[in-house]
N, C-alpha and C positions, 0 to 999 in steps of 0.2 A: 208495554214498553213505549215511552214517549221519546219523540225526536226533538232534540234541542233546536230552538229557532236560530241560534247563532251560527250554525254550520251551513255554509253556502253549498247548496246542491249543485249549482251550475256557476261557473266563473265566466262572466261576460266581459271582463275588462279587456282581454286580448281582442275580442271581436269589436268592441267599441273603438279601440285605438286603431285597428286596421281600417274600420269604416271611416273614421275622421281623416286618416292619412290619405285614403283613396279619394275622398271627396276633395281634399286640398289639391292633390295631384291633378284631378280632373279639371278643377277650376283654373289651375295654373296653365294647363294645356290649352284650355279655351281662351284664356287671356293672351297667350303667346300667339295663337292662330289669329285672333282679332287684330293684334298689333301688327303682324306681318302683312295681313291683307290690307289694312289701312295704309301701311307704308308703301306697298306696291301700287296701290291706287294713286297715292300722291305722286309717286315717281312717274307713273304713266301720264298723269295730267301735266306734269312739268315738261315732259318730252313733247307732248301734244302742243303745248302753248309756246314752245320756243320759236323765236323768230328765225326765218330762213332767208337765204340770200335773195331769192326771187319772189318774196312776198309782195313787194311794191315795185314792179318793173318800170313804171313811169318815172320814178324818182331816181333811177340809176343814171340817167343821162343828163 
């Protein structure tokens, strides 16, 4: 009794789709984390570099 070659014994299409979707979700999460970390660093630098009233006390008088 011969087994025809055109009958798929295993169906991998669902597994491939789930793998691709999970990889895309993971890359998206990493990109969002990198974006927010860069944004918070930029905000922290801007607050650090802001001029204060008493930066140059000799010029006030």
